GUPA-542453 format. One line per 3 residues: number of its first residue (from 1); for each residue x, y, z negated of C-alpha. Coordinates in pm, whole numbers, plus 50000, padded with zeros to 5 digits. Example, Ala and Ser with C-alpha at 12.3 -4.5 7.8 and 13.67 -1.06 7.14 Angstrom:
# GUPA-542453
1) 51230:49550:49220 ~ 51367:49894:49286
//
This chain:
# GUPA-542453
1) 47052:82353:25147 ~ 46733:82207:25300 ~ 46757:81874:25486
4) 46716:81888:25861 ~ 46398:81717:25985 ~ 46458:81380:26151
7) 46396:81338:26522 ~ 46258:81066:26747 ~ 46139:80743:26593
10) 46303:80840:26263 ~ 46040:81112:26217 ~ 45754:80869:26282
13) 45840:80588:26040 ~ 45865:80575:25663 ~ 46195:80635:25491
16) 46395:80318:25431 ~ 46295:80142:25754 ~ 46534:79960:25985
19) 46511:80000:26361 ~ 46706:79809:26625 ~ 46687:79862:26998
22) 46881:79790:27315 ~ 47068:79482:27432 ~ 47335:79467:27164
25) 47116:79545:26863 ~ 46787:79373:26949 ~ 46810:79125:27237
28) 47148:78968:27164 ~ 47085:78953:26787 ~ 46756:78773:26847
31) 46928:78534:27088 ~ 47199:78465:26829 ~ 46936:78379:26565
34) 46771:78131:26802 ~ 47108:77976:26887 ~ 47198:77931:26519
37) 46870:77750:26450 ~ 46920:77532:26758 ~ 47273:77442:26644
40) 47129:77311:26316 ~ 46873:77079:26475 ~ 47053:76958:26787
43) 47301:76735:26600 ~ 46998:76540:26474 ~ 46884:76464:26831
46) 46864:76104:26944 ~ 46912:75764:26781 ~ 47255:75853:26640
49) 47139:76193:26515 ~ 47288:76318:26190 ~ 47082:76365:25875
52) 47041:76704:25709 ~ 47017:76755:25336 ~ 46768:77031:25256
55) 46671:77146:24906 ~ 46358:77359:24919 ~ 46239:77635:24683
58) 46086:77373:24451 ~ 46424:77194:24420 ~ 46286:76897:24613
61) 46552:76708:24807 ~ 46499:76612:25173 ~ 46747:76390:25360
64) 46622:76348:25715 ~ 46695:76398:26084 ~ 46335:76497:26159
67) 46356:76849:26305 ~ 45997:76939:26214 ~ 46067:76863:25846
70) 46404:77040:25853 ~ 46280:77372:25993 ~ 45962:77376:25782
73) 46152:77318:25456 ~ 46426:77569:25548 ~ 46170:77852:25543
76) 46326:78046:25831 ~ 46275:78423:25790 ~ 46425:78575:26106
79) 46135:78668:26337 ~ 46310:78550:26656 ~ 46410:78217:26504
82) 46053:78182:26374 ~ 45929:78182:26734 ~ 46136:77868:26799
85) 46007:77717:26473 ~ 45648:77785:26584 ~ 45721:77622:26921
88) 45852:77313:26739 ~ 45544:77305:26513 ~ 45314:77337:26814
91) 45489:77038:26974 ~ 45458:76841:26650 ~ 45086:76914:26621
94) 45014:76846:26988 ~ 45218:76527:27035 ~ 45374:76441:26700
97) 45719:76390:26854 ~ 45973:76599:27048 ~ 46006:76893:26806
100) 46386:76861:26810 ~ 46398:76863:27191 ~ 46177:77174:27196
103) 46390:77375:26952 ~ 46727:77255:27087 ~ 46632:77316:27451
106) 46496:77664:27369 ~ 46827:77746:27193 ~ 47022:77622:27495
109) 46811:77842:27725 ~ 46884:78144:27503 ~ 47255:78068:27513
112) 47242:78059:27893 ~ 47044:78385:27893 ~ 47310:78551:27675
115) 47582:78461:27925 ~ 47374:78604:28211 ~ 47308:78926:28014
118) 47681:78971:27956 ~ 47734:78921:28329 ~ 47499:79214:28391
121) 47157:79059:28458 ~ 46853:79228:28308 ~ 46631:79020:28074
124) 46333:79066:28307 ~ 46528:78902:28592 ~ 46622:78612:28365
127) 46258:78569:28255 ~ 46148:78565:28620 ~ 46406:78296:28701
130) 46314:78088:28396 ~ 45944:78105:28489 ~ 46016:77976:28839
133) 46245:77707:28700 ~ 45995:77567:28448 ~ 45721:77546:28711
136) 45956:77361:28944 ~ 46079:77138:28658 ~ 45720:77032:28579
139) 45669:76953:28946 ~ 45985:76737:28952 ~ 45887:76573:28621
142) 45558:76453:28773 ~ 45755:76297:29057 ~ 45968:76094:28813
145) 45669:75914:28658 ~ 45702:75534:28673 ~ 45466:75380:28926
148) 45167:75203:28767 ~ 45230:75344:28419 ~ 44915:75557:28437
151) 44708:75238:28396 ~ 44755:75087:28051 ~ 44571:74864:27807
154) 44615:75037:27468 ~ 44540:74706:27294 ~ 44835:74536:27468
157) 45104:74528:27200 ~ 45393:74482:27445 ~ 45301:74790:27648
160) 45246:74995:27331 ~ 45586:74900:27187 ~ 45765:74994:27513
163) 45621:75347:27503 ~ 45668:75387:27128 ~ 46022:75252:27095
166) 46215:75567:27190 ~ 46021:75790:26948 ~ 46072:75553:26654
169) 46437:75474:26740 ~ 46522:75845:26725 ~ 46429:75835:26353
172) 46522:75479:26252 ~ 46784:75346:26495 ~ 46840:74973:26455
175) 46507:74916:26282 ~ 46282:75026:26567 ~ 46185:74669:26663
178) 46042:74590:26317 ~ 45876:74930:26279 ~ 45726:74942:26629
181) 45571:74598:26582 ~ 45412:74704:26252 ~ 45291:75042:26384
184) 45150:74889:26703 ~ 44955:74627:26506 ~ 44818:74890:26267
187) 44711:75122:26552 ~ 44554:74849:26766 ~ 44352:74726:26465
190) 44173:75060:26426 ~ 44163:75174:26790 ~ 43801:75263:26883
193) 43627:75149:27200 ~ 43704:75487:27354 ~ 44083:75519:27297
196) 44079:75896:27344 ~ 43891:75919:27011 ~ 44179:75752:26820
199) 44224:75921:26481 ~ 44576:75919:26331 ~ 44423:75955:25983
202) 44291:75598:26014 ~ 44646:75459:25984 ~ 44757:75510:25625
205) 45098:75459:25463 ~ 45157:75321:25113 ~ 45519:75358:24994
208) 45635:75111:24729 ~ 45992:75121:24598 ~ 46170:74787:24605
211) 46253:74526:24867 ~ 46339:74623:25222 ~ 46173:74708:25552
214) 46143:74335:25630 ~ 45907:74307:25332 ~ 45667:74564:25478
217) 45318:74442:25566 ~ 44988:74561:25715 ~ 44657:74554:25530
220) 44329:74582:25721 ~ 44179:74820:25469 ~ 44328:75040:25197
223) 44599:75012:24934 ~ 44538:75223:24622 ~ 44853:75289:24419
226) 44688:75236:24081 ~ 44526:74968:23867 ~ 44155:74908:23821
229) 43972:75036:23512 ~ 43876:74755:23277 ~ 43963:74386:23262
232) 43811:74265:23592 ~ 44096:74257:23848 ~ 43954:74066:24144
235) 43629:74050:24337 ~ 43546:73855:24655 ~ 43285:73952:24918
238) 43176:74245:24710 ~ 42915:74510:24769 ~ 43038:74852:24656
241) 42870:75157:24503 ~ 43056:75490:24501 ~ 42969:75771:24258
244) 43154:76094:24336 ~ 43052:76263:24011 ~ 43192:75995:23782
247) 43049:75707:23578 ~ 42947:75858:23244 ~ 42650:76000:23055
250) 42532:76307:23242 ~ 42514:76634:23050 ~ 42181:76819:23046
253) 42147:77137:23246 ~ 41998:77330:22953 ~ 42145:77379:22609
256) 41957:77247:22309 ~ 41993:77177:21939 ~ 41907:76845:21776
259) 41843:76850:21400 ~ 41937:76517:21239 ~ 41842:76482:20875
262) 41928:76118:20801 ~ 42164:75837:20901 ~ 41870:75650:21052
265) 41796:75941:21287 ~ 42164:75955:21389 ~ 42165:75581:21463
268) 41845:75609:21667 ~ 41987:75901:21864 ~ 42303:75700:21949
271) 42092:75399:22044 ~ 41884:75615:22280 ~ 42197:75732:22462
274) 42332:75377:22469 ~ 42006:75242:22610 ~ 42007:75507:22883
277) 42361:75420:22994 ~ 42283:75048:22990 ~ 41972:75110:23197
280) 42174:75294:23462 ~ 42452:75033:23479 ~ 42197:74749:23491
283) 42020:74926:23777 ~ 42350:74937:23972 ~ 42412:74566:23900
286) 42055:74478:24005 ~ 42107:74652:24340 ~ 42363:74382:24425
289) 42678:74589:24375 ~ 42978:74409:24230 ~ 43221:74703:24236
292) 43173:75059:24111 ~ 43406:75333:24238 ~ 43418:75655:24039
295) 43534:75989:24173 ~ 43552:76133:23821 ~ 43578:76022:23461
298) 43472:75674:23350 ~ 43312:75686:23004 ~ 43394:75424:22743
301) 43029:75332:22691 ~ 42970:75302:23066 ~ 43284:75087:23099
304) 43160:74862:22819 ~ 42834:74789:23003 ~ 43019:74745:23336
307) 43221:74470:23168 ~ 42904:74314:23029 ~ 42740:74302:23374
310) 43065:74180:23541 ~ 43118:74493:23747 ~ 43470:74582:23865
313) 43549:74952:23816 ~ 43790:75162:24027 ~ 43874:75528:23978
316) 43981:75744:24276 ~ 44046:76102:24170 ~ 44143:76240:24513
319) 43840:76342:24716 ~ 44034:76276:25038 ~ 44117:75919:24928
322) 43756:75873:24818 ~ 43639:75983:25162 ~ 43876:75735:25329
325) 43760:75460:25094 ~ 43399:75527:25195 ~ 43502:75515:25562
328) 43690:75188:25506 ~ 43404:75010:25328 ~ 43108:75185:25493
331) 42981:75324:25164 ~ 42770:75637:25108 ~ 42897:75832:24806
334) 42630:75928:24552 ~ 42659:76244:24345 ~ 42561:76099:24008
337) 42514:75764:23840 ~ 42185:75616:23956 ~ 42045:75307:24127
340) 42180:75305:24485 ~ 41973:75210:24788 ~ 42086:74900:24981
343) 42184:75124:25274 ~ 42420:75322:25047 ~ 42622:75017:24945
346) 42948:74933:25117 ~ 43122:74600:25162 ~ 43474:74459:25126
349) 43598:74105:25186 ~ 43813:74125:24875 ~ 43932:74378:24619
352) 44222:74265:24404 ~ 44488:74413:24178 ~ 44836:74284:24262
355) 45186:74359:24142 ~ 45423:74469:24421 ~ 45776:74574:24337
358) 45694:74630:23973 ~ 45395:74854:24053 ~ 45032:74751:24020
361) 44826:74832:24329 ~ 44466:74770:24426 ~ 44429:74611:24771
364) 44095:74656:24949 ~ 44067:74421:25247 ~ 43792:74434:25504
367) 43890:74211:25795 ~ 43562:74035:25881 ~ 43362:74353:25945
370) 43660:74531:26107 ~ 43764:74818:25884 ~ 43819:75154:26053
373) 44128:75209:25835 ~ 44450:75010:25823 ~ 44736:75062:25577
376) 45104:75005:25641 ~ 45275:74906:25315 ~ 45635:75029:25344
379) 45908:74888:25122 ~ 46247:75049:25062 ~ 46517:75091:24801
382) 46473:75464:24732 ~ 46206:75733:24763 ~ 46420:75921:25015
385) 46442:75618:25247 ~ 46067:75561:25215 ~ 45997:75926:25303
388) 46211:75893:25617 ~ 46039:75568:25711 ~ 45703:75742:25671
391) 45815:76016:25913 ~ 45912:75749:26167 ~ 45570:75584:26123
394) 45402:75923:26166 ~ 45590:75977:26494 ~ 45494:75630:26614
397) 45124:75674:26530 ~ 45116:76016:26699 ~ 45287:75866:27004
400) 45011:75603:27017 ~ 44752:75881:27006 ~ 44932:76058:27293
403) 44948:75743:27507 ~ 44575:75688:27452 ~ 44523:76016:27637
406) 44805:75994:27893 ~ 45005:75670:27923 ~ 45243:75784:28198
409) 45612:75726:28127 ~ 45941:75864:28260 ~ 46295:75722:28224
412) 46454:75789:27884 ~ 46813:75799:27755 ~ 46875:76138:27929
415) 46801:75996:28277 ~ 46507:76234:28327 ~ 46702:76541:28205
418) 46997:76478:28439 ~ 46768:76424:28737 ~ 46581:76748:28658
421) 46914:76932:28625 ~ 47035:76797:28962 ~ 46715:76887:29147
424) 46689:77233:28991 ~ 47049:77313:29087 ~ 46965:77223:29447
427) 46653:77439:29423 ~ 46856:77737:29289 ~ 47084:77728:29594
430) 46780:77777:29820 ~ 46664:78087:29629 ~ 46770:78438:29716
433) 46817:78727:29480 ~ 46928:78731:29118 ~ 46668:78472:29013
436) 46893:78196:29143 ~ 47144:78253:28860 ~ 46874:78216:28595
439) 46741:77899:28763 ~ 47095:77756:28774 ~ 47136:77828:28401
442) 46800:77666:28332 ~ 46919:77356:28518 ~ 47249:77358:28331
445) 47061:77368:27998 ~ 46929:77016:28065 ~ 47287:76888:28025
448) 47248:76958:27654 ~ 47053:76632:27605 ~ 47311:76384:27744
451) 47590:76590:27589 ~ 47442:76571:27237 ~ 47344:76204:27275
454) 47700:76118:27381 ~ 47866:76330:27111 ~ 47645:76188:26834
457) 47741:75838:26949 ~ 48113:75924:26952 ~ 48144:75915:27333
460) 48320:76147:27577 ~ 48035:76379:27681 ~ 48209:76519:27992
463) 48282:76171:28126 ~ 47923:76056:28057 ~ 47768:76362:28226
466) 47996:76322:28532 ~ 47902:75954:28564 ~ 47532:76038:28534
469) 47551:76304:28805 ~ 47738:76062:29035 ~ 47478:75788:28987
472) 47182:76023:29037 ~ 47340:76181:29345 ~ 47355:75829:29488
475) 46979:75795:29435 ~ 46976:75597:29110 ~ 46726:75820:28929
478) 46673:75576:28639 ~ 47032:75568:28518 ~ 47076:75687:28158
481) 47313:75635:27866 ~ 47349:75298:27697 ~ 47463:75417:27355
484) 47555:75068:27233 ~ 47805:74995:27509 ~ 47893:75358:27580
487) 47826:75336:27955 ~ 47565:75452:28204 ~ 47297:75193:28289
490) 46956:75160:28451 ~ 46713:75236:28165 ~ 46440:75016:28317
493) 46656:74712:28232 ~ 46700:74847:27877 ~ 46326:74927:27841
496) 46395:75286:27730 ~ 46106:75509:27834 ~ 45969:75843:27718
499) 45610:75960:27744 ~ 45555:76207:28026 ~ 45325:76419:27809
502) 45598:76455:27541 ~ 45851:76592:27792 ~ 45587:76811:27955
505) 45488:76997:27638 ~ 45844:77011:27501 ~ 45973:77185:27815
508) 45675:77419:27836 ~ 45694:77525:27471 ~ 46073:77568:27485
511) 46060:77784:27800 ~ 45775:77996:27660 ~ 45962:78048:27332
514) 46284:78150:27508 ~ 46101:78395:27737 ~ 45915:78544:27438
517) 46244:78612:27258 ~ 46394:78768:27573 ~ 46095:79001:27612
520) 46168:79170:27277 ~ 46379:79484:27314 ~ 46306:79666:26985
523) 46278:79546:26625 ~ 46143:79762:26342 ~ 46167:79639:25984
526) 45961:79823:25721 ~ 46100:79750:25376 ~ 45844:79647:25113
529) 45884:79782:24761 ~ 45698:79623:24470 ~ 45654:79776:24129
532) 45520:79589:23828 ~ 45358:79750:23527 ~ 45103:79704:23250
535) 44782:79903:23267 ~ 44472:79955:23052 ~ 44136:79885:23213
538) 43916:80200:23170 ~ 43602:79985:23140 ~ 43694:79712:22891
541) 44014:79848:22726 ~ 44213:79532:22806 ~ 44573:79514:22921
544) 44661:79359:23255 ~ 44967:79328:23479 ~ 44944:79539:23793
547) 45146:79508:24112 ~ 45184:79805:24347 ~ 45316:79747:24699
550) 45461:80038:24897 ~ 45527:80005:25269
//
């Protein structure tokens, strides 16, 4: 009996596809995926946030409360949840902090949208309400900016630490004072005359196992996590020559054959090569260089003559590290071993090999000339702790970059979120039509921040939120949560501030992500089939593995 032809979309798509449409199948399933992702990250929000243990596809273990790391290593596959992941990544790239707030707030908006959909509102009405709410929220956020905070000296350590403290404390609570002081010093050292040109790549991190955070230091220059080549381990006020192609005898570009008929000819041939290498190394020494840095292999004969002419030899295999080294010392990298021009030579106050925590490292200091690179040497008991400290440093450095562009601050510790929620609820009551319900839900979503902060600290969230609303209704717009004492206090006395630009982008990205998910009403999944097989090439009769992909 012949099969009946399929109708509708079934007749248009390939066999084996999956198609979802409507509120129940598409919209609500997408919302649920976003909520599940948000539920994972939100418990890591704030200073008392919980750590997640993630083992990626390479069996590498991550123990962290950094939302950007968590979602990137989880490899989220659901397309709706991926939209929230992309919003978090956009926040991380733009500001370097606030990824957790972006994802968690977007999930909370989706949860509110789901309740409204079940009450009978159409997604387009919810999107319209959310769009009005985010525009109004940005307007209210600008009004909450602390007076005078727009004028800031980015070289003033005290002002830098105040703006950086909240971002670092969310990753390393209890150690933020030590870390912020180190990060601020490192950033101020390499801040250019025009602060808007600050480059986060100029603040490097060297992680050395052993000791504790109190043993961490800052080096005005670079720290290379390897020993020098040869016996010379220290050099003061040294001029530096960098050869990207390596320090060795260069091979000829054309092939040739040398016929040697006696031992004397062999000895003369070896002496010729030896004389050539010595000539090159002597030329480098005569140029005034005391240190040679190789981007490739260092030949034994070349090393022998470097020792004879008292030249210190370093090998840096990574081209990125080599580039940073050149930037640190002001050196121009040469392609092959040759006599450098005086203008190509760099300079360092000192280059020394030291033993730190059982590991030998090469420390390149350049304090007199003002190196454009500074290195924060982090100490910790395990690799996992050091990785988490590095993420906190990364957030702090990115926060410094953000404040160089926009130094405005708003009250932290959930004070800003509660004030936005209160004002948006008042705004929703003035609206007519169904939009007001979506605006009210948007306002209610801000309660997620104080709720999670209180729950993570073991406090009664309902009591905290009620106290916050009462204080803000009385006009105390700077009252937030003091997590140490478990009460509501004026955050200006606690010096807890958040950057305005961090909140601005986090709210914008979260609202855009939620609205994007709500706009989807149909999902079509085309299954991909792969088939592997061996084939014979018709031209060269060789076997090869072929992969066919059928959509």
